[in-house]
C-alpha positions, 0 to 999 in steps of 0.5 A, spaced: 369 566 624 371 573 627 367 574 633 365 582 634 361 584 640 358 592 640 357 594 647 352 599 650 348 600 644 342 603 648 338 606 642 338 599 638 341 602 632 348 600 631 347 595 626 344 600 621 349 606 623 354 602 619 355 597 614 358 591 617 357 587 611 364 589 609 367 584 614 365 578 611 365 571 615 364 575 621 359 575 626 357 581 629 353 581 636 350 587 639 349 588 646 343 593 648 344 594 655 349 595 660 353 590 664 353 592 671 359 589 674 365 585 673 363 578 674 357 579 668 362 583 664 367 577 664 361 572 663 358 576 657 364 578 653 368 572 653 369 568 647 370 575 642 376 577 639 373 584 637 370 588 642 367 595 640 366 600 646 362 606 646 366 611 650 367 610 657 360 606 658 364 599 660 370 600 663 376 595 661 381 594 667 386 589 668 382 584 671 377 584 666 382 584 660 386 578 663 379 574 664 378 575 656 383 570 653 380 571 646 380 579 645 385 581 640 382 588 638 379 593 642 375 599 639 373 605 642 368 610 640 372 617 640 380 618 640 381 617 648 378 612 653 380 613 660 376 607 662 381 602 658 387 600 662 392 601 656 398 598 660 394 592 661 392 592 653 399 592 652 401 587 656 396 582 653 398 584 646 391 587 645 391 592 639 386 599 641 384 603 636 380 609 636 373 611 632 372 618 631 365 621 631 362 627 627 366 634 626 360 637 629 360 633 636 363 638 640 358 643 638 353 638 640 355 638 647 356 645 647 348 645 645 346 641 651 350 645 656 346 651 653 340 647 653 341 645 661 342 653 662 337 655 659 332 650 662 334 652 669 334 659 668 327 659 665 324 654 670 322 650 664 321 643 667 317 647 673 313 651 669 311 645 664 309 641 671 305 647 673 301 647 667 300 640 667 297 641 674 293 647 672 297 652 675 298 658 671 305 662 671 307 660 678 315 661 677 319 667 676 325 666 671 332 670 670 335 673 664 342 671 662 344 677 659 348 681 664 350 675 668 357 672 668 359 665 665 365 662 668 368 657 664 373 651 667 376 650 660 377 654 654 379 649 649 374 647 643 368 646 647 370 652 652 371 657 646 364 655 643 361 656 650 364 663 650 361 665 643 354 663 645 355 667 652 357 673 648 352 673 644 347 672 650 350 678 652 354 675 658 361 677 661 365 671 660 371 669 664 375 662 664 380 658 667 384 652 666 391 649 669 394 652 663 390 657 660 394 664 658 391 671 658 393 671 651 389 665 649 383 667 653 384 674 650 384 671 643 377 668 644 375 675 647 375 672 654 378 674 661 383 669 664 382 669 671 385 664 677 381 658 679 379 662 686 376 668 682 372 663 677 368 660 682 367 666 686 365 671 680 361 666 676 353 666 676 353 660 671 359 655 671 360 650 666 366 645 666 369 643 660 376 640 661 379 633 659 379 628 665 386 626 666 390 624 672 392 631 673 384 634 672 381 628 676 377 631 682 380 638 680 373 641 683 372 640 690 368 642 696 372 648 697 370 650 690 363 650 691 364 653 698 367 659 694 361 660 689 355 665 690 349 662 693 345 664 687 350 661 682 349 654 678 354 649 676 353 645 669 357 639 668 357 636 661 364 633 661 366 628 666 363 626 673 370 624 675 373 632 674 368 633 681 371 630 688 366 625 690 360 628 694 362 635 693 356 637 688 351 633 692 353 636 699 353 643 696 346 642 693 344 639 699 346 645 704 344 650 699 351 652 698 349 654 690 342 654 687 342 648 682 346 644 677 345 641 670 348 635 670 349 630 664 355 626 667 355 621 673 360 617 676 357 610 675 353 610 668 347 608 667 345 612 673 338 610 675 339 611 682 344 617 683 342 621 689 343 627 685 337 625 681 332 626 687 334 633 688 329 638 685 334 643 684 338 639 679 336 638 672 339 631 669 340 628 662 342 621 661 349 623 658 346 626 651 352 630 649 355 626 644 348 622 642 347 625 636 345 621 629 351 624 625 356 623 631 353 615 632 353 614 625 361 616 624 363 612 631 360 606 628 363 607 621 370 608 623 369 602 628 367 598 622 373 601 618 378 600 624 376 592 624 377 591 617 384 595 617 386 591 623 384 584 620 388 586 613 394 587 618 394 595 617 391 597 624 389 605 623 388 610 629 392 605 634 392 608 641 397 608 646 402 606 640 
């Protein structure tokens, strides 16, 4: 019997989001909670030939892969997963396949970034709490019109952010390691240097892909260059920011606040950022939409069926 394990189904919906009956004779198990450490992962994942990983929730370093002798297929939702040791998979002969999400997934992440920005600008959490406490209108909000939106990254997500910012009446500037003035101008955005981006932005939103070249690309010196009234938004990856850099900037009042959807270790129930009143945090919701998760699991089931038939699809690292 083919044993399949679906990881990190926090909402408990994986069985209904795809038709697993198309894999006759297979045993499909679901894990709804996170496995906190390498030892628990080795024990729980052992014995499965196929594992479906939800994005980077559960890392697959060489030490874990070597402890799973039965594993033959690893399917990751999305078309890249920085938490999988691809070289170790190749050594072990483990096939790695991607399962893309919905075409609307980029829009969903941009929407969340704007939800964080608007909630911070309009002081929504504080105002709601004030109402519950019997206090009327103690907060002063700010307008986004006329402010400068700085985008670190002007790919598909960054361009969506720029369009919304422009509609809000904001001036939009952008930087990324390979951004050209021509490409920025085509999006109606001004290309600037990294130093200028952090110095000028009233709102700075991060939209870079995490790779070896971009890991920790935002450091203490970048936060030190920001204006004291500025806000920092990260709905991309926590690894883009140097460890402790954002926390320190917030603790000393270097910037006004932050909207955060991603953390160094997830689930992040005890991250020190959560204790800061100027931080609005969400539990990595950027990709968690009904249509995106349905697409993830449908494509995962398709990938398993294709691999089982000897014709794997969307093979990564090949």
